[in-house]
N, C-alpha and C positions, 0 to 999 in steps of 0.2 A: 714628397721625400720625407721619410723618416730615418732620424740618425739615431742608434742605439749603442750604448755605451755601459760596458761591462767592467767595472772597477775592481779589480780581486788585490788581494793582499799582497801578489807578485807580479802580476801582469794586467793589463787592459786591454779587453777588446772591444776594437768601434767596427760597428756594420751599418751600412746603408741599405735600407729598404725601399722598394717602390710600391706605390699605392696600392697593388696588390698583395703586398705581403712578400713578395721575391726579396730575398736577400742578395744584392747586386755586387756588394762588393764587402770586405772585411779586412782590419789591420790589426795586429798585435803590437804592443811596445810594453816594457818594463814599466811597472808603475813606481813612478817618484813618491818617495815619503812625504815630499814637501809639497805642499797643495799648489802653491804659485807655479813650481814646475809641472805638477800634473795639468794645470789647466792651458799652460802654453802648449805641452805637448799633444794635447786634446785637439786645440784650437789649429795647429799645424797638421795634425793628421787628416780632421775632418776637412781641411781646405784643398787637401790631397785627392780626396773622394767624393767631393759633393758635387763635382762636373758643373761649375758655376751656378747652380740653383742654390735655393734659398731654404733650408729644411724647415718644413710645416710644423715639426715637433723635435725636439731632442729629448731624449728619455734617459738620464744617467743611474745607475743603480751601484750603490756603494754599500761595503761590508760593513753596516753598521745600522745605527739607531737613526732614524730620520724623523723630522717633525717640521711640517710647514716649509720643506725645500731645505731644512738647515740639517746637516749631519751633525747631531748632537754627540756623539762619540763614534769612530773608528778605531779600536783598539789595535789592529793589525796594520795600520796606517800613521797610528798617532794623531789623528785629526779630532778636534775637539771644537764644537759650536763654530762650524764652517758654513756660512751660507750659500751652498751651492749652488741653487736656484739663481739667486740675486746677482752672483757672479759671475755665470754664464750667460744670464739675462743682456748684462753689458754687453757682451762679445757679439750676442745673437738677439739684437732687440726685437725683431720680427716673427721670431720663432717660439712655438709654446715650448717653454722648461717644465720638465717633470723629473722629479729625484725621487728615487725610492730605495728601499732596502732589497740587497741583491737576491735573498732569497726568498722573498715575497713576490719579486717581479719574475723569477725564474718559476715561480710556482704556478704563475697565470698564463704563461709560455706554455708549460709542459700540458697543464689541463686541457688547454685548446689543442693538443695533440690527440687527446684522447675522442673516442668514437661517442660517447655520452657525457655529459659533463655532471661530476658527481655530486653529490651535497657537501661533502666535506672531504678535503684531499690536504695530503701536510707535504710538502716539499722540503727536502732537506739536501741543503748543499753541502756536500762532502769534500773540502777541499784545504787550503791552508788552514781555517777556523771551519766552525759546523754553524751553519747559519739554517733557520728554518722559516719557512711562509705557510702560513694557513689560509688555504682557500676555499671560501664558501660560495657554491652556487657559482663558480668561475670566476669570483671578484673579491677583492680586498673589501674586509669591513673594517670602517674609518677606526673603531673604538679597540680592534684586536690586530692592527697592521705591526704593530712591535711586538712581534711573538717572536722572543729570544731564546727559544728552548736551549741552544747550545750554551747558555749562561745557567740550566739547572745544575745545583750543586750535589755532589754525589761523594759518599765514603767509598773512596777504591783505592786498593794498593794501600790501606792503612792510612789514608790522607784524605782531607775534605778537599774536593778538587770539582771545577766544573766540567760538565760533558766534553768539552771542546779542549781541555787541558789535558785530559789522559786520551780522547778518541780522533782528535783532529788530524788532517794530513802533516801539520807542523809535528805532533805528537809522535806519528808513525816514523817519520824522518829521523826523529830523534831516538826513538827505541831501537830500529833496525839499522842506522845510518845508511839509510836508503830511501829513495822516493817509491810511491806506491808503483810504478809502472816496472821497477827493477826487481819486486819481490815476486818471488816465484813458489817459496815454500810454502806448502799447504796448511803446515801447522802454523806458521806466521800468520797468516791468512784468519785460522780458525780465532787466533787470539785478537785479531783487527775486529772481526766479527763479534766477538764477545764485548769489546771496547765500544762498538756500536750499537748493540743491543740494549745497553743499559739506558742511553736515552729514550730508546723506543719503547721500552718496558714500562716507561712514565707516560708518553705520549698516548700510545695505543689505547689503555684502557679510561683514560682520562676524555679522549676527543671521540674515540670510537670511528676513526676515519675510513671511509671506502678504499681511499689509496693513501699509501707512502710511497712517494717518487722521489729516488736516490739520483742526485745528480754530482756535479762538480768533478775536480781533477782525479780526486780518488774515486767517486761514484764511476767513473770512466772503466774502470776495473771491476765492475758490479758482479760478472760473471766469476770470478775468483773467490768471491765471499758470500754471493746469494745463497748457497745450500746451508754453508755453517750460519749463515744468520738466521734463516728459517728453522734450522734445528734448533738454535738457541731460544728464540721464542716460542716454539712450539713446547719446548721444556719448561718454560716459566710462565708463560700467558697462554697458554691454550685454550681458555673459554674465550680470548678476544681475538685472537690472531686469524679465526676460521673468516672472520666478517672484515679484514683487512688485507687489502692487495698490495705487496711491496714488490716495485718494479723500477725498473732502471728508468731513467728519462731517455727520451728519444733522442736528445741533443744534450748528452751529459756536460758537455763542454760550450756550448752554444745555446743553453737553456735561457740564460739571462737576457742576451741579444733578442731573442725570439720574444720574451717576455716583455721586455722594453717596447717591442712594435706593437704586442697587442695593449699595454698599458696605456702607450700615447695614443691609440687610436681610440680607445674608450674616452680619453681625456677629452680628446679633439670632439669627439660625438655628443659626449656630455655638456662640451661649454656653450 
């Protein structure tokens, strides 16, 4: 049994997978800002769904920079230098604990959904913030696993801002006073697509990925901005866009927990 935990800026999704990769159960709770309360909520949730079994592995995805199981910084949660792996190892001493960046792990899960494994794919989690994962031949490369494209700086609307400052779900909510699910105006979605395109204009020529995979809570409404996004990119980087497919994640809001399953399986098999 593998427990997968997708720690988001606003909510946390916990899933239980069997040995064959079937999602048997899942639970959601609001993500506490205080890590101790988050840990307690995770432990209580896992206890409710583990059916007396001891997990073979627990994979925890967090929205920030991770190194050696330590969350160096999760800006949307206010966490800094938190030894996530060490703390959860105390609660689950016989389980393998794996901790990673949420976008990296989601990318692994989504690449596994493709018919053929691409050489390079970029996963963009488009939610409270913007996270990115660079997946090469179906895996993370150790020296590039901290691929934080959401922090790329742009001159936008007369100010120097990071991509996620002006294009994330949080920025959309501030701009329109609505969540993405409640926005239906095509003109609004054209502006949203333009904001998202700015980061992709940098990523696509630099990496030339076969796929850009869009997921997350805003990515769940990909059909509302797909055409506008494609038009914007074709108008600005036509030389590169023909070799890159931009697609919606198969599991826009569950990509991370599926990625957790595959990432944990890789860790168990490589051990």
